N, C-alpha and C positions, 0 to 999 in steps of 0.2 A: 504493499500500500504506499503511495506517495506521501510526502510530507504534507501537501495541500489537502489530500483526502483525509489524512489523520486530523488535521486542523478543523476541517468541515465536520467530521464526526464529533470532535470534542465540542464545537460550537453547537451543534445539534443537541448533544447531551445536556449542555449547560442551559440551553433554551427550554428544553423539555422540563428541566428541574425547576427553572423559574416559573414556568407555566403551572406546574403542579403546586408549587409553593404559594402562588397567588391564589389558585382555587381554594387551597386549605385556609388561607388567610380570609377569604371572602366567606367561607363557611363559618369560621370562628366569629367574625364581625356580625353575621347574620344571627347567631345565637346569643352572643354575649353583649353586643352593643345596640344593634338596630331592632332586633326581634322582629324581623320580616323574613320571608322565606328566601333562601339562597337558590340560585338556579345556574346551571351550566347550560348555555344556549347551544352547545355543540350536540346536545342531546334531545332537542325539541325541533319541531317543524316550525319554520318562520312563515307567517301570513303576510304576503305583500300588502294586503289591504290594511293591516295594522299600520304600516309605515306612513300611510297617507294622512294620519292624524298628528304627526310631528314632523316638521320639515327637517331635512338632513342637517342643515347648518345649526339649527336649534338643538337637535339631539346631540350632535358632536360637542357643542359649546357646554351643555348640561351634563355630559357623560351619561346619557340615557338612550334606551333603544326600545321602542314598542315592538312586540314580537308575536302577539296573538290577539285575536278577538273571540271571546266566547259569550255568545249572547249579547248582553249590554256591557260586558266588561272588557276593558282594554288592558291587557297584561304588559307591564312595562318593567324593564330591568334598568337598575341604576347603579353606578359604580360607588357614589357617595350620596346616599339617599337624603341626608340632612342639608344639602346645599340649597340655597334660596331659589336658584334657577329651576330646580326640581319642583319645588312647591308651586312656582309660577305655571309650570307645564301641567302639573296635576289639576290646577284650577281651570286652565284652558280646556282640558279633556272633559271635565264636568260640564262645562258650558256647551259642549257638543252632545250632551245628553248620555254620555257613557260614564261608567264607574271605573276609575283607574284602580288597578290592583298592582301595588309595587313589589318588586323583587330586588335582591341585591346580586350583583354578577361581577365578574372580572372584566377588565378592559379587553381581554382577548375575546371574551364572549360578545361584548358590545361591537367589536370590530367585525365580527361574523354577521351581525345584523346590518351594520353600516354599509357593508359591501353590497347588500341587497338594493340600497338606494340607486346605485349605478344601473342595475338591471331595470329598475322601475322607471328611471328617467329615460333610458334607451327605449323601453317599451312605449312610454307616453309620447316620445318624439315621433314614433312611426305609426301612432294610433289615429291617424285622421279617419273620421268616420267610425271609430271603434265604439263598442257597446259596454254599458255597464248592465250587469244582471240584476235587474230590479225585482224585488219580491212582490211589489204591488202589481207589476206588469205580468209576472208569472201567475199570480192569483187571478187576475182579470182574464188572461188567456185560458186558464184552466177551468173557469166557471162552466163552460158548456162542452167540455170534453169528457166523454163517457167511455169511448173506445179508441183503439188504434186508428180506426177509420175516420174518427173525428179530427185526429192529429193530422192525417194525410190531407183531408179536405181543407183544413185551415192553411196548410202550407200551399196547396195547389191553387186556391182562390186568391191568394196574394199576388200582387203584380210582380212578375219575375224580372221585369226590367227596372224595378224601383231600386234606388241606391240603398234602401233600407231592407231589401229582400233577404240578404244573408243574416242580418240581425233578427229579422222575423222568424227566419227558419230556426236558428239557435234557440231563441226564446220559446218558440212553440214546441220545439222537440223537448226542452227542459220542462216546460209546463206539463206536457203530456206524460213525461216520465214520472214526475212527482205525483201527478194525479192518479196514474194507474199503478203506482207502487212498483215501478221498474227498479231493478238493483243496478243495472248497467245500461249505457247507451254506447252502441258500437257504430262507428262511422268508417266505412272501408271503401276506398277507391278501386275501380277496376279501369280497363282501357278507355272506356267511354262513359261510364256512370259512376255514381257514388251511392252506396247503399247505406241506410240508416236503419238500425234495428235496436229494439229493446229486449233486454232479458227480463222476462216476466215469469215468476214462479220457477226460475232456473232454466227456462227454455227461451231461445232467441226467437223473436218474432219480427218480421219485417214491417217497418213503418212507411218508408217511401224510398223510391229510387229517383235520384236527381241527375241532370247532366253533369259531367265531369268538370265543366267550367266553374261550377259553384264550390268545388271541393277546396281549392287553395284558399278562397276568401273565408270559408267556413273554419278551416284548420288554423288560419292566421287569427281569426277572432278568438278561438279557443286557447291558442298559445298566449295570446295577449293577456287574457283575463286570468290565466292560470300561472303566469309569472315564468314561462320558460322562454328560451331564445327563439325568436321567430325565424331567424335566417338558417338555423341548424335543421337540416332535413335528413341527414345521413347518420344520425346517432339516435339512440333511445333517450327519451327524456320523460321526467316525471314532474308533474306540478299539481297545484290544487287552488280552488277558490271556494268561496262560500255564498250561499243565498240565504237571506233571512226571511222566513214566511211566518207572519203573525208572531214575530218575537223569537222564533225558534231557528237555530242555525242548521242548515243542511250543507254539509261539507261535500264537495265534488273532488274526487281524486282523478287526475288526468294521466293517462299513459299514452305515450306516442312511440311507435317503433317504425323504422323505415321499411318500405315495401317496394314492389316493382313499379307501381303506378302512383306512388305517393305514400304518405305516412298513414298507418293504421291507428285510428284514435279510439281509445276507450275511456269512457267517463263513468266512474263508479259513484253512485249517489249513496252518501252515508246519511240516512234520515233517522234522526233520534227516535222517532216513533216505532222504527223497526226493531229497536232493542228493548222497548218497554214491554217485553214479553215476560210475564211471570213464569216461574217453573211449571205452574199448573197448566200452562198454555203450550208447552213444548211438545206434549204428546208422550211424556214419560209414564210408563204403566204404574198403577198404584203402589205395588209392593216395592218397585225399584225407587219410585219417588220417596217413599218413607225411608228407604236405606240411604239414598243421596242426602236427604234432608238431615238425617242424623250425623253422616259423616262430615259434612261441610260445616257443621257446628262444633266439631271436636276441637280441642286446643292444639293438636298437632296432627301431621300426616300429609301424604301426597295424594292428590286426586288428579288423574290424567284423563284427557279426552283425545280420542283418536278418530281419524276419518280424512277423507280427501279434501282438497280446496273446494270451498263452496258447500260443505256439508253442514254448515250451522254451528261449528265449534265456538266461535267467538260469541255468538248470541247466547249459547248455553253457559259459557263461562261468565258472561256479564250477568246473566239472570241469577247465577250462584252468588256473585259479588253483591248484587242488589238485595238478595234475600237475607244475607247475613250482615249487611252494613248497619252500623249504629254509631253514634257519636263516641262510644267508648272503645270502638275497634279501629285500629290504624291499618289501612289497606294500601299497599303500593303495587303498581303494575309496571312491568317492563315490556313494551310492545313494539312491533315493527310492521306497519306504522301504528300510531293511535287512531283507531277507526271512529271511536265515539267518546265524547267526554262525559265522565260519570261524576255527578255532584258529590263532594265529600271524600273522594278517592284520589290519592296522589298518583298521577299517571306520568311515566317517562318513556321516552322513545329511543329505541336502540339505533345507533349509527355507527356501523362498522368502520367507516372512514376516519371518524374521530376517536376510535378505540372504545366506544361506549357499546360493548356487545352485550348479548343476553347474560353471558357469564359475569362480566365486570359490573353490569347494572344490578344483577342479583347480589353480588358481594356488596355493592354499595348500599342497596336496600336493607340488607341485614343490619347495617349500622344505624339505620334510622328507626330501630325498635318497633317493627310492625308486628301485628298478629297474623296478618294474612298477606301472601305475595302471590301475584299472578305473573308468570313468565310466558310470554307469547308462544315460544316453541322451545323444546329441547332438542337440540340437533348435534351436540358434540360432547365429548367425555367431561370437559371442564364444567359446562352448565349442568350436566347430569349429576356430577359429584357434589357440587354446591347446593343444588336443589335437594338432594337426598340429606345432605348435612343440615339444611334448614328445616326439613321435616322431622329430623330427629332431635332438634334443639328447640322445640316449643313453638313451631310455626305450621300454619296450614299453607301448603304450596299448591296452587292450581297451575296446570300447563297442558300443552298439546304435544302430540308426538305423531309422526307419520307412520302408521302401520294399518294393515287392511282390517283388522278387528281387535277386540279387547285382549284376546289371548296373545297377540303379537307384542304387547307392551313389555312383558318380562324378557323375551328373548332379545328385543330391541335394546333394552337397558344393558343387558349382558354384553351384546355387541359393541356398546359404546364404552365397554371396559369397567362397568360398575361391578363391585364385589357383590355376588348374589346373597351372601350372609347379611350384608348390611341393607340390601334392597328388602329383605324379609320384614325388617322392622319399620321401614320408612313408607312403603306403598300401602295405601289404604283401599283405593278403588281405581279400576281401569274401566272407562266407559267408551264405547264406540257408537257412532251415530251416522245416519244418512238422512236425507230429506226426500220425501215424496210429496207430490201435489195432491191436494184434497179435492174431492168432487165438488163442483158447484152446486150448492144447495137450491138455487133458483131453477135449475133446468134438469137436474138429475132424475132418471127414472130407474126402475129396477126390473130385473128379469131372473128366471131360475138359472142356476149355474149349470153349465154343460158337464157331461160326464167326465171329460178329461180334466176339467177345472176342479171338480169334486175330488178327484183322484190326487191332483197336485196338492190341494189343501189338506186332505186327510193324511197324505204322506208326511207332511210337516208336523201336523197334530200328532200323529202316532209317535214320531220321534220325541216330541215334548212329553207325551204321556209315558213313554218308556223310561224317561228320566224323572219320573214322579213329579212333574210340574202340574200344579193345580190349575186347570184351565177355567174352572168355575170362578176362581178368584179374578179372572180376567173378563168374566161375563160372557164367555163363549163355551160351546160344547161341540163335540165331534158329531156330524150329521151326514146324511145322504142328500140332503137338500139345502142349499144355500141360496140366498138372494144376492145377486151381484149388481153393482152400480153400473148404469149405462150412461155414458157421457153424451152430451148433445151440443151445447154451446148456446150462449144467449148474450146479450149486451153486457150483463153483469160480470161475465167472465172472459170478455173479449172473444167470444165465440169459440173458446178452446174446450169448454166442459170442465175446466178445473179453476179453483179459485183459492189461492193461499197454499201454503206448504205446512207439513208436520213432520216431526222426527220419528224415525224408528230406531230403537236403542237396544244395546245389549251391555251388560256390565259383569265384571268379575270382581268379587269381594275377596280381599286378602284374608281369608279365614285360615284356621289351623290346617286344612287339607291342602290349601295352596302354598302355605308357608313351608310344609314339609317337602314339597317338590322343587321349590325355587333353588336351593343350593346344589341341585343335581343338574342345573342348566337344561330344564325341560323344553321340548319342542311345542310349537303351538297346538298341535293335535293332542298332545299329553296334557296340556293345560285345559283345553276344551273338554276332554273326558271328565276331568275332576270338577271343573266349573259347572258342567251340565247338572251335577248333583245338587247345586246350591238353590235350584228352583227359580232362577231368573231366566226369563225368555231370552233367547239370542235374537239377533236382528231379523232373520227370516221368519221366525216364529212370531215375533212382534208385528212384522209386516203382514203376516197372515191374519192375525187377530184384527188389524185394522181394515183388512179386506172384508173379513166376515162382518165386522161392524159397519160396513159401507162408508167408511171414512175415505177410502181410496180405492184404486182398482188393482187387479192382479198384475196387469202390465206395468203399472208404476213401480210396484215392489220389485218385479222382475228387472226393471231398468237400473236398479241400484244394489241389489243382491242376488246371488245365484241360489236358486231353490234346490238345485241338484247336488250341491256340495255336501 
């Protein structure tokens, strides 16, 4: 290594030390002098919209940085909160009708926010004819939207030669998505057209196809409001913006990736009402519900959720947190990203680039004296080890893991290098889930089950009965005659026959029989054989129960679990 490289390495080490020292000092001042929360802005998402409330020159002069808007609250970081300039800024914010919430932060943190002013000014300089997403406009547009067809009609009847047509398209698409409870909006260009689709109840449905000439204008509008670089088209970019509807914030996460005919754009709508789902509404069977309710209230242990992306794990975890939350309980989450803001809960965002990983976030969270910790995902040995240590030292740990079923949790942890003997004491409950669409109650009809359907249903019920599972406790019984839901489609369900989704679940409780086999590094099959004696339905059995109860259809259950395994 050359002398110059040596010097550079030493300088970098000294700089890293100074940065850590300053962060430690800010934490100390937070607790001992100012008594306001400390924040490391390298670990949180910065809202460009927040920057608009304090001008850059003013922010730099007062050593402050606005970094997020949550409802009517503007979150502001300050290096020296007692300065008179800070008090003036806080008064100005109140005159805007917002409530300033002050944090203390290092100057390095503030610099990270100040850099965003450059992006904001560049975006505004190129924003001739750009749009603001107004909640009032969205409400007005959505008043007479009942179906996807209404969204299409509203767009088609607007004047395509109007200079405001692109703005109208985006506002109408957003209004329709919010009104129809779409989770995502997909905008995908091809050679001569651009397709706009909604994901409704987990399934993509086409809204409208427009000429390709509108795509670049539409993409530029979306880039502008989501705070990403407009001129970059050959790299993947992520941004976000917010819409306020009747005082509630709907966050929109934007993802852009380059494609053959232009960037593919996906906007994910994070609507707070979608997580206001109580545990009772998730579709958890009664006996499993009681078990989960008991386990999440214990003083320590680890509860893991598993399932593919989009299977509702985050909603389920949030419902657990909301069920046990009280002013006497300290709850901290480490997420990537923070999808929804939960009142009264400390939420932090992992950021691998800055070194704030799930593992380091979990280690830091333990120093905050919490009772409950939620880790977005356990994907490496270090995070797994720290999570287990937390569960063994008086904390409840919630997290997710990528496995196909509940039985895969134990082998996966052992694959990550966890000592099986320690896992025995830490793990409380492994839960797997999938989402199926519910039949629309406005247009559903019923028919007798066909012979092959009866055979499929009874094959699953026989397996449950063979393991002494009490079907009567689930209010079903084996029969030769079942009524099956028939989907039709109406205005209420966008003519799909389905409205809303519900979970199908399975769980393995870490009882004595499971604890005995964990040290032997058991296979999934061995774990399933033992767990089947616990009396808890597996996912295919839970799915069949919901088919018999006419909550969903056999085709829906088959789309997420294999009945023949």
